[in-house]
C-alpha angles and dihedrals in degrees: 000000000000126000119237120184117238116259112274117246112226114241115196133010125323123247092252092055092050092051092048091049091049091051091050093049091050091052091050093049092048091049092051094049093048092078099258097126124125093264092053092047091050092049090049092050090049091050091051092047092049092049091048091050091050090050091048090053091047089052090050089051090053089052092049090049092050091052092046091050091049095041112027090172088072093062095102091053099040104037096078091048091047091050090053091051089050089052089050091052090051093047090055091051099262119141134225086248090071123120097276095058092044090053091047093048091047092052091050091049091054096257115133111245121219109279114265121207092243099044096095098029124106119258096267093050090046092053092044091051091050090049090051092049091049091049093049093051092045090052092048091051092048090052091050092056092089093057102049133072126257108277094040090046090054091049092048092048091052094047091045089054090048090050091052089051090050090051090052093048092047092048091051091048090053092058 
């Protein structure tokens, strides 16, 4: 009779398991070094929120300009609010070369600006439409507060409150 050793029991992982683990670890390390960490995602979200806020302010400026072009008699009442919206745009990183100023410059040069919903409306409707736009933007900014870091959240809260005050003043002026 011949002696045959008993089959060896494997102790430890197989080669295939080790290679798969190594590949997974490499993928994790590559993903982490590609700038997808929580800090990078938060910075990206803040950048997007800031850009959105600047665009919203530029859109509000375009609305104010359309109303002022259609109803020049409202200039005394709307100019301070428009100036505040321009300051908000600037605070969020927007520039005076944004859409609102291009529309305004085009209108002064005799070019026809894109039609705004309030351009042909009567004064009351124009003020009501502006108030609605201010309220919508203020609400959007208030909702975004939970997604942005400290300093930007404080700025958005302040500008949101100002927008709500503008909406109130415009609503009262429309009465």
